[in-house]
N, C-alpha and C positions, 0 to 999 in steps of 0.2 A: 402470568408471564408478561414482561414488558413488550410493548408493541409500538411500532412507528409506522405511520401511513404516509407514503410519498404522494405529493400532489401530481407530479407528472415527470416523465423521464427527461433527462438532459439530452438533447439531440444534436447540439453543435459539435462538430469534430474537433479533436485535439491532436496536434502533431506531437508524438511522444517518442522517447528513445529508451531502449532496453540494453543495458550493459551486460555482456556475457563473454564467453571465450569464443575463439574462432570455430572450434569444433561444435560447440552448442549452437552457434549462429547458423552453421551449415545445416544442422539437424532441424532447427526451427524453420528455416526457409524451405526445407523438404517436407516436414511433417506438421508444422504449426507449433504454437506455443503449448507448453504444459505448465499448469499452475505449480507454484512452490507450495508444499504442504508441511514445511518445517514448523515446529511448535514455537519457535522464537521469532517468527516474522513480525515486522514492525506494525503492519496494518492487517494482519491475518493472512489466511491462505489466498493465493491468487497469483497473477502474472504482474510483475512490477515494471514500472516505467518511470522515467524522469521527464520533466517538461523542458529540460535543458540538455543539449547535446554534450556540453562540457561536463555536466554532472554525471551523465551516463558513462562518458569516457573515464572520468575520475574513479567511478565505482568499478568499472571493468579493469582498469589498471591496478586498482587495489587488490582485487580478488582473483584476477587472471593475468598477472603481470607478464607472463611469458608470451601469451598470445591473446590479448584482449580484442574484443570486437563490440560493435554497437549496431543494433538493428533499429531502424526507424519504422514507425507505424502510425496509422491514423486510428485513433481510439474514440469511440463514442462512449460516454460515461453511463448512459441509461439511468437507472435509479441509483443515484450516487449519494453515499453518506459522506458529506463534505465536512471534515473535522475542523476546517477553518471557520465554519459557521457554527461555532460552539453553542451559541444561544439556541439554535434550532435543535441540536442533538444532545446537549449536555444532560438534560433531565432523563432522556431515553437511555444514554450510556450509563448514567449513575444508577438507574433502576436495574439495568442488566448486571452491573457490578454487584449491587446489593443481592440480587437473586443468586448470583454465583457464590457469593460469600455464604449465604444461607444453605445452598445446596451442598457445598463442600463441608460446611460445619455439620450438617445432618449426617454426613458419611464419615465424620471424624477426621477430615482432611483440612488442610489449609490451602489457600490459593497459591499458585506459583507466583514468583516475583520477577520483575525485570532485572536482568543482570548484564550490565555493560551493553554490548550491541545486541544481545538477545532479549527480546521483548516478550517473554513468556506470558505475563499477565495481560499485556495489551493484545497479544494474538488471541488469547482465549476470549477476552471481552469482545473484540471486534468480530471474531467468528460467530459467537453467540448472537451478537447484535445483528449481524448480517442474515442470520437464519430466523430472526424474530420480527422481520418486517413484512409488510405486504404492500406491493409485491416484494420479493426478495431483493437484497442489495446486489447490484451489478458491479459496483465499483466503490472504492473508498479513496479519498483524496486528503492530503495533509501537506502543509508547508513546514519544512525543516530548516533550521538555521545551520549554516555551514561556516567553516573557517573560524577565524578569531574575531573578537570584538574589534570594531574599527578604531577604537582607542580605549585606554584603560577605563573599565567600569561601564562601557557603552552597552546598551541593550541591542543595538544594531550590529549585525555581524557582516563579515566580508561578503557573504553570499547567502541567499535563501533559495531553496529549491522545492518545487512541488513534486511530491511522490504520488504516483497513481498505482493502486492495487486493483487490477481488473479481475473480477471473479467470473464473469461471463465471457468466455473466449470468443464468442461470435461477434462481439462488439469491437474486435481488433481487425483492422483491414489494411491491406497494402503493405505487408511487411517487406522490408528491403534492406540491403547492406548500406551502411553509412560510411563514407570514406574518412 
């Protein structure tokens, strides 16, 4: 089985924003966050945040247009699988993928695929990777391009946003409503 060893946890706090509905925001403020465990999550199971207030509001407006809300929180990343540092994690994630291909083939199955906004394959790979590390992964981070290219054929887009998937809820502190 693939394994990845972290050198040390990331201890600097990050101010992050969670887009949701007003009803869910009230529940979160009363009871705390619950991880999303859908099989198509972009970075696997966990509690999702954006590094940008604007990105969180855009997401909340898209999925909860009638009553969007955003909650701000301080997040410690702990043992973070940073997908922007591909050099450090590429071999590890490739090995996890190869193991999954072999495991599924041994059972006569094929791996799921990513389909549009649903990232079934990515979710499976990142969930397996997160459980294959020592110590276990507390969070995953990745930068996503947003909007349109800034001109025809450009590789730079109108916006980039960092998405955080926090798997260890005790690393989330000071949740509060964001106006």
